[in-house]
C-alpha positions as CSV (number, residue, x, y, z in Angstrom):
1,X,-0.2,-0.1,0.0
2,X,1.2,3.3,-0.5
3,X,2.5,5.8,1.7
4,X,3.3,9.1,1.7
5,X,5.5,11.4,4.8
6,X,3.7,14.4,5.5
7,X,5.1,17.3,7.5
8,X,4.0,19.9,9.9
9,X,3.4,23.2,9.6
10,X,4.8,26.0,12.5
11,X,1.9,27.4,12.8
12,X,-1.6,25.7,13.0
13,X,-5.0,26.4,12.9
14,X,-6.0,25.8,16.3
15,X,-9.8,26.0,15.8
16,X,-9.9,23.7,13.4
17,X,-11.7,20.6,15.8
18,X,-11.2,20.4,19.5
19,X,-9.0,17.1,21.1
20,X,-8.4,16.6,24.7
21,X,-4.9,16.3,24.6
22,X,-3.2,19.7,23.0
23,X,0.5,17.4,21.9
24,X,-2.0,15.2,19.6
25,X,-3.2,18.2,18.0
26,X,-0.7,19.1,15.9
27,X,-0.6,15.2,14.5
28,X,-4.4,15.3,13.1
29,X,-4.4,19.1,12.0
30,X,-0.8,17.5,9.3
31,X,-3.1,14.8,8.8
32,X,-6.4,17.3,7.5
33,X,-4.2,20.0,6.0
34,X,-2.0,17.4,4.1
35,X,-5.1,15.7,3.0
36,X,-3.9,12.1,4.3
37,X,-6.5,9.3,4.1
38,X,-6.5,7.0,6.6
39,X,-4.5,7.9,9.9
40,X,-3.6,5.1,11.9
41,X,-2.8,5.8,15.5
42,X,-3.7,3.7,18.8
43,X,-4.2,6.8,20.7
44,X,-7.7,6.8,21.9
45,X,-8.2,11.0,22.2
46,X,-8.3,10.7,18.0
47,X,-10.9,8.3,18.3
48,X,-13.1,10.3,19.8
49,X,-12.4,13.5,17.6
50,X,-15.1,14.1,14.2
51,X,-13.6,14.7,10.9
52,X,-14.7,13.7,8.2
53,X,-11.8,13.3,7.0
54,X,-9.0,11.4,7.4
55,X,-10.4,8.1,8.7
56,X,-8.6,7.5,11.7
57,X,-8.6,4.0,12.7
58,X,-6.4,1.4,15.1
59,X,-3.2,-0.4,13.9
60,X,-5.6,-3.5,14.5
61,X,-9.1,-2.1,12.2
62,X,-6.3,-1.2,9.7
63,X,-5.3,-4.4,9.0
64,X,-8.9,-6.1,9.4
65,X,-9.9,-3.5,6.5
66,X,-7.0,-2.8,4.5
67,X,-4.6,-5.8,5.1
68,X,-4.2,-8.4,2.7
């Protein structure tokens, strides 16, 4: 499966979404602004955020859905 590295901007729009842990904000912000399709994370804070894109899945969910 193809993948790309994306970079976190120095300045972020802090109003794009809400997340419990402020340290996680740049990770999801980067995924959104770089148009990432799927964010794989075991961090439960990401699971609580509702965004249209990227799809946020755990590693096991990713393997069930996309693994081969």
